[in-house]
C-alpha positions in Angstrom: 23.7 161.1 128.0 21.1 161.9 130.6 23.4 161.5 133.6 26.0 163.8 132.1 23.5 166.4 131.3 22.1 166.3 134.8 25.6 166.6 136.3 26.6 169.6 134.2 23.3 171.4 134.0 24.5 173.4 131.0 24.1 172.7 127.3 27.6 174.1 126.4 29.3 171.9 129.0 27.4 168.9 127.8 28.5 169.5 124.3 32.1 169.8 125.3 31.9 166.6 127.3 30.2 164.8 124.4 33.0 166.0 122.1 35.6 164.7 124.5 33.7 161.4 124.8 33.8 160.9 121.0 37.5 161.9 120.8 38.3 159.3 123.4 36.9 156.6 121.2 33.3 156.5 122.2 33.8 156.3 126.0 31.2 157.0 128.5 31.9 158.6 131.9 30.5 158.3 135.4 30.0 154.5 135.6 29.2 153.9 131.9 30.9 151.5 129.6 34.7 151.3 129.9 36.7 153.6 127.6 38.3 151.9 124.6 42.0 152.4 124.4 45.0 151.3 122.4 44.6 148.0 120.5 40.9 147.6 121.5 40.0 151.0 120.0 42.2 150.4 117.0 40.7 147.0 116.2 37.2 148.5 116.6 38.1 151.3 114.1 39.7 148.8 111.6 36.7 146.5 111.8 34.4 149.4 111.1 36.6 150.6 108.3 36.5 147.1 106.7 32.7 147.2 106.9 32.5 150.6 105.2 34.9 149.5 102.5 33.0 146.3 101.7 29.6 148.1 101.7 30.5 151.4 100.0 33.8 150.9 98.1 36.7 153.3 98.0 34.5 156.4 97.2 32.5 155.9 100.4 35.6 155.0 102.5 35.8 158.4 104.3 37.0 159.5 107.7 33.4 160.6 108.5 31.9 157.2 107.5 34.5 155.2 109.4 34.3 157.3 112.5 30.5 157.1 112.5 30.6 153.3 112.2 33.2 152.9 114.9 31.4 155.3 117.3 34.4 157.6 117.5 35.6 160.9 116.1 37.6 162.0 113.0 40.5 163.4 115.2 41.0 159.9 116.6 41.4 158.5 113.1 43.6 161.4 111.9 46.0 160.9 114.8 46.6 157.3 113.9 46.3 157.5 110.1 47.0 161.0 108.7 46.1 160.1 105.1 43.1 158.1 103.9 45.5 155.7 102.1 47.2 155.0 105.5 43.8 154.0 106.9 43.1 151.8 103.9 46.4 150.0 104.1 46.0 149.4 107.8 42.5 148.0 107.2 43.6 145.7 104.4 46.7 144.6 106.4 44.5 143.5 109.3 42.4 141.3 107.1 45.1 140.1 104.8 46.2 137.4 107.1 49.2 135.2 106.1 48.4 131.8 104.7 50.3 128.9 106.1 52.9 127.4 103.8 52.5 123.5 103.7 55.6 121.4 104.1 54.7 118.0 102.6 58.2 117.0 101.6 57.4 117.5 97.9 57.8 120.6 95.8 54.8 119.7 93.7 52.5 118.9 96.6 53.6 122.0 98.5 52.7 124.2 95.5 49.3 122.6 94.9 48.4 122.5 98.6 49.3 126.2 99.0 47.3 127.3 96.0 44.3 125.4 97.4 44.7 127.2 100.7 45.2 130.5 99.0 42.1 130.0 96.9 40.0 129.1 100.0 41.4 132.0 102.1 41.8 134.7 99.5 39.1 134.3 96.8 36.5 136.5 98.5 39.0 139.2 99.5 40.7 139.4 96.1 37.3 139.7 94.4 36.2 142.3 96.8 39.4 144.3 96.4 39.2 144.2 92.6 35.6 145.5 92.6 35.6 148.0 95.5 39.1 149.5 94.9 38.7 150.3 91.3 38.7 154.0 92.1 41.7 153.6 94.4 43.7 151.9 91.6 42.8 154.6 89.1 43.3 157.6 91.5 46.7 156.4 92.8 48.0 154.6 89.6 48.6 151.6 91.9 48.4 148.1 90.5 46.9 145.2 92.4 50.4 143.6 92.6 51.9 146.8 94.1 49.1 146.9 96.7 49.7 143.3 97.6 53.4 144.0 98.0 52.5 146.9 100.4 50.5 144.5 102.5 53.4 142.0 102.9 55.8 142.2 105.8 59.0 143.9 104.5 61.8 141.4 104.0 59.5 138.4 104.4 59.9 135.7 101.8 56.8 135.0 99.7 55.2 131.6 100.0 56.6 130.3 96.8 60.1 131.6 97.7 59.8 129.4 100.8 58.5 126.5 98.8 61.3 126.7 96.3 63.9 127.2 99.0 62.8 124.0 100.7 62.9 122.1 97.4 66.5 123.3 97.0 67.4 122.2 100.5 65.9 118.7 99.8 67.8 118.4 96.5 64.6 118.5 94.3 65.9 121.7 92.6 69.4 122.9 91.8 70.6 125.9 93.7 70.7 128.4 90.8 69.4 131.9 90.5 65.7 132.2 89.5 63.7 135.3 88.7 61.0 136.4 91.1 58.5 136.3 88.3 59.0 132.6 87.7 59.1 131.7 91.4 55.9 133.4 92.2 54.1 132.6 88.9 51.6 130.1 90.4 50.0 132.6 92.7 50.0 135.3 90.0 48.1 132.9 87.7 45.7 131.9 90.4 44.9 135.5 91.1 44.5 136.2 87.4 42.0 133.4 87.1 40.0 134.6 90.1 39.9 138.2 88.8 39.1 137.2 85.2 36.2 134.9 85.9 35.0 136.3 89.3 34.2 132.6 90.1 35.8 129.8 92.0 38.9 128.3 90.3 38.5 124.6 89.8 40.9 122.2 91.4 41.8 120.9 88.0 43.0 124.4 87.0 45.1 124.7 90.2 46.8 121.4 89.3 47.3 122.5 85.7 49.0 125.7 86.9 51.6 123.7 88.8 52.0 120.7 86.5 51.7 122.2 83.0 53.1 125.7 83.5 55.2 126.1 86.6 57.2 122.9 87.1 58.3 122.8 83.4 59.6 126.4 83.8 61.6 125.2 86.8 63.0 122.3 84.7 61.2 119.6 86.7 60.4 116.8 84.2 57.8 114.1 84.3 55.1 115.8 86.4 52.3 116.4 84.0 51.1 112.8 84.2 51.5 112.6 87.9 48.4 112.3 90.0 47.6 115.4 92.1 47.6 115.2 95.9 44.1 114.6 97.2 41.9 117.6 97.3 40.7 118.7 100.8 37.2 117.6 101.7 34.4 119.9 100.7 
């Protein structure tokens, strides 16, 4: 900056100050913009990291690219996320926001409503991850399901564990052991459809997942002919 160069009067000192400015997260000194610190700096870095990931995929998701986009330096990133995978998980975690679990008073309606919400809130991100993280999955031998588990809060029940638990409390389902695979099957099938077709999943398909696959597995009879809860307005 011109003011800093005028104050130091020496190229070497200017370079040192500029390096310090970048290491501090893109701050300016002497009456310039306020220095970014803590959560503000971290959010700026993760926003930049997300943009880099979306635009360039995992091969282009480098410390250099993220630091340049965020207007900071690589040491700032290394201090917070020592490995590139750490930065990737932090970035995905920020944008993988929890989806509210409906409580309609009905197992079936809860399941259909949640799948609709998940489709609306996750379709773009799941598609992006499946395309832009191909190299990550190959290099780390990580599956999509394993990555999703890493993004979830440890010990937190999944949406369908909550939905089934409420149904048990209401007496809609018996209180018996159920495998995690069966309980979480609706979201797994929705994700499979999104990844397989790379297109929006129809509301009819969402209802079929619940009525024709999941509820019969849970031993809930007489639901295939039931009318679905109204779809949200377009």
